[in-house]
C-alpha positions as CSV (number, residue, x, y, z in Angstrom):
1,M,-0.1,0.1,-0.1
2,A,2.6,2.3,0.8
3,D,4.5,1.7,-2.6
4,A,1.4,2.6,-4.1
5,R,1.1,5.9,-2.4
6,R,4.4,6.5,-3.0
7,F,3.9,5.6,-6.9
8,V,0.9,7.8,-7.1
9,R,2.7,11.2,-5.2
10,D,5.8,10.4,-7.6
11,N,3.8,10.3,-10.9
12,L,0.9,12.6,-10.0
13,V,1.7,14.9,-13.1
14,F,1.8,12.0,-15.4
15,I,-1.4,10.4,-13.9
16,A,-3.2,13.8,-14.1
17,A,-2.1,14.1,-18.0
18,F,-4.1,10.8,-18.5
19,A,-6.9,11.1,-16.2
20,L,-8.2,14.6,-16.9
21,P,-8.4,14.3,-20.8
22,G,-10.8,11.1,-19.9
23,A,-12.7,12.5,-17.3
24,V,-13.7,15.6,-19.4
25,A,-14.6,13.1,-22.3
26,A,-16.6,11.2,-20.0
27,L,-18.6,14.0,-18.5
28,F,-19.3,15.5,-22.0
29,L,-20.6,12.0,-22.9
30,L,-22.7,12.1,-19.8
31,A,-24.0,15.5,-20.7
32,T,-24.9,14.5,-24.2
33,A,-26.5,11.2,-23.1
34,I,-28.8,12.5,-20.5
35,P,-31.0,14.6,-22.8
36,R,-31.3,11.7,-25.1
37,W,-32.8,9.8,-22.2
38,T,-35.0,12.1,-21.0
39,V,-36.5,14.2,-24.0
40,P,-38.9,12.2,-26.1
41,P,-38.1,11.5,-29.7
42,P,-39.7,13.5,-32.6
43,Q,-43.1,13.1,-33.6
44,Y,-43.3,14.7,-36.6
45,D,-41.6,14.1,-40.5
46,L,-39.5,16.6,-41.3
47,L,-39.5,18.0,-45.3
48,L,-36.4,19.6,-46.8
49,R,-35.0,20.4,-50.5
50,I,-31.8,19.8,-51.4
51,A,-30.4,21.4,-54.9
52,R,-28.6,18.9,-57.3
53,H,-26.8,19.3,-60.6
54,E,-28.3,18.8,-63.6
55,P,-26.7,20.0,-66.7
56,R,-29.2,18.9,-69.4
57,A,-32.3,19.8,-67.3
58,R,-35.4,21.3,-68.9
59,P,-35.2,25.1,-68.2
60,V,-37.6,25.5,-65.7
61,H,-37.8,26.8,-61.9
62,L,-39.1,24.8,-58.9
63,D,-40.6,26.7,-56.1
64,F,-41.8,24.7,-53.0
65,V,-45.0,26.5,-51.4
66,V,-47.1,25.7,-48.5
67,E,-50.4,27.1,-48.4
68,N,-53.5,25.9,-46.2
69,G,-51.6,22.9,-44.8
70,R,-50.6,21.7,-48.2
71,L,-47.2,21.3,-50.2
72,A,-47.2,22.0,-53.6
73,V,-44.4,22.2,-56.2
74,V,-44.8,25.5,-58.6
75,V,-43.2,24.7,-61.9
76,R,-42.2,28.0,-63.8
77,A,-40.6,28.2,-67.3
78,V,-37.3,30.1,-67.5
79,S,-36.7,32.5,-70.5
80,Q,-34.5,31.6,-72.9
81,P,-31.9,33.8,-74.6
82,A,-33.3,34.7,-78.1
83,D,-29.2,34.8,-79.1
84,P,-28.0,31.4,-79.1
85,A,-24.5,32.7,-78.5
86,V,-25.9,34.2,-75.0
87,S,-25.3,31.7,-72.1
88,V,-28.2,30.3,-70.9
89,P,-29.1,31.2,-67.4
90,Y,-28.3,29.1,-64.4
91,V,-31.5,27.4,-62.7
92,E,-31.4,25.6,-59.9
93,R,-32.6,21.9,-59.5
94,W,-34.1,20.6,-56.3
95,T,-34.9,17.1,-54.8
96,L,-37.5,16.7,-52.0
97,L,-36.5,15.0,-49.1
98,Q,-38.5,13.4,-45.9
99,M,-37.3,12.5,-42.6
100,D,-39.7,9.6,-41.3
101,H,-39.7,10.3,-37.3
102,A,-40.3,6.6,-36.6
103,S,-37.3,5.1,-38.4
104,M,-35.2,8.7,-38.2
105,K,-34.5,7.7,-42.0
106,V,-34.2,10.4,-44.5
107,R,-35.8,9.2,-48.0
108,E,-36.1,10.8,-51.5
109,I,-39.8,12.0,-52.2
110,P,-40.3,11.7,-56.1
111,F,-42.7,13.9,-57.9
112,D,-43.6,14.7,-61.6
113,V,-42.2,17.6,-63.3
114,P,-44.4,18.8,-66.3
115,Q,-42.7,17.5,-69.7
116,S,-43.7,20.8,-71.7
117,I,-44.7,24.2,-70.2
118,E,-44.9,27.7,-72.1
119,E,-42.4,30.3,-71.3
120,G,-43.7,32.8,-68.9
121,Q,-46.4,30.3,-67.2
122,S,-46.3,28.2,-64.0
123,R,-48.2,25.4,-63.1
124,P,-48.5,24.0,-59.7
125,V,-47.5,20.3,-58.9
126,V,-49.1,18.1,-56.6
127,V,-46.6,15.7,-54.4
128,D,-48.6,12.2,-54.3
129,A,-46.7,10.7,-51.3
130,L,-47.9,13.9,-49.3
131,A,-51.6,14.2,-50.7
132,G,-54.0,14.6,-48.0
133,R,-51.1,15.2,-45.4
134,R,-51.0,18.5,-43.3
135,V,-47.8,20.5,-43.6
136,I,-46.4,23.2,-41.4
137,A,-44.1,25.4,-42.7
138,G,-40.8,26.6,-40.9
139,D,-38.0,25.2,-39.0
140,T,-39.8,24.3,-35.5
141,A,-42.0,21.4,-35.2
142,P,-45.2,21.4,-32.9
143,D,-43.3,19.3,-30.3
144,G,-40.3,21.7,-30.1
145,Y,-37.8,20.0,-32.3
146,K,-36.0,22.5,-34.5
147,V,-33.8,22.3,-37.4
148,S,-30.3,23.1,-35.9
149,S,-27.8,22.5,-38.6
150,L,-28.2,22.0,-42.2
151,N,-24.6,21.4,-43.1
152,S,-23.3,19.1,-40.6
153,G,-20.6,16.6,-41.7
154,G,-17.9,14.1,-40.7
155,G,-18.4,10.5,-39.7
156,G,-17.1,9.9,-36.6
157,G,-19.8,10.9,-34.1
158,I,-19.1,12.4,-31.0
159,V,-16.2,10.2,-29.8
160,G,-14.6,11.0,-33.1
161,D,-15.2,14.7,-33.1
162,I,-13.5,14.7,-29.7
163,F,-10.6,12.7,-30.6
164,G,-10.3,13.7,-34.3
165,M,-10.9,10.1,-35.4
166,D,-12.8,9.2,-39.0
167,R,-13.3,12.8,-40.5
168,H,-14.2,11.7,-43.9
169,Y,-17.0,13.8,-45.4
170,R,-20.6,12.9,-44.8
171,R,-23.5,15.2,-45.3
172,G,-25.9,15.4,-42.7
173,V,-28.8,17.5,-41.0
174,S,-29.2,17.9,-37.4
175,I,-32.4,18.5,-35.3
176,A,-32.6,19.5,-31.4
177,K,-34.6,19.9,-28.5
178,D,-33.8,20.9,-24.8
179,G,-30.4,19.9,-25.3
180,R,-31.0,16.7,-27.3
181,T,-29.6,16.7,-30.8
182,I,-30.1,14.0,-33.4
183,Q,-28.0,13.8,-36.6
184,L,-29.8,12.6,-39.7
185,E,-27.7,11.2,-42.6
186,L,-28.9,12.0,-46.1
187,P,-29.4,9.3,-48.5
188,S,-26.9,8.8,-51.4
189,P,-25.6,10.4,-53.5
190,H,-26.8,13.7,-51.4
191,R,-24.6,12.7,-48.3
192,E,-21.6,13.5,-50.4
193,S,-22.8,16.5,-51.9
194,Y,-22.2,20.1,-51.1
195,E,-25.2,21.7,-52.6
196,S,-27.7,23.9,-50.7
197,I,-30.4,22.6,-48.4
198,V,-33.4,24.3,-47.1
199,T,-36.2,23.5,-44.5
200,I,-39.5,23.2,-45.9
201,G,-41.7,22.3,-42.9
202,W,-42.9,19.3,-40.9
203,V,-45.7,16.7,-41.6
204,A,-48.0,17.3,-38.9
205,D,-50.6,14.4,-39.1
206,G,-49.6,11.5,-37.3
207,G,-48.3,13.6,-34.3
208,R,-50.0,15.6,-31.6
209,P,-52.3,18.3,-32.9
């Protein structure tokens, strides 16, 4: 016992150098785990739109509009230059994504874009997968969860962030409530994308009113 005490006394600096970082990491992990245990999971699906690159896409612009609790995609024709020598204006394409609150998985929601639309005209398109479902626009859901980050990357989780491990780029989205943060991984090929992500809103039916 005396030898053990002497060893601790003689090597206190070295022991502290190893013990303190471990203690700090343990406290940090505990602080992040407590909200995970005490804050209920999300009760509403999240809707997002993410830009995608289509060099040969049709010259139309897409607007995602929430009106009277319904989501519609408004397709508007983009004016083309009369002179072929003039460069074609850049048009951003969008993909619709939905986070399922039960599985916490993000998937792409398909919708049909009209094959032809006259220049200067616009046409609303109903998203069949969301037909009859009520949508609430904004970053915050009725249950209090809020989109906290649209540009989170990295693949090492909390431990990887602390110790700098596994820093390969993986695009994601984070939602948070009362100290609990949930990182959502985007489906391929969007998880490796650097394109813009925009929050649309939350699907209200299926959750608490």
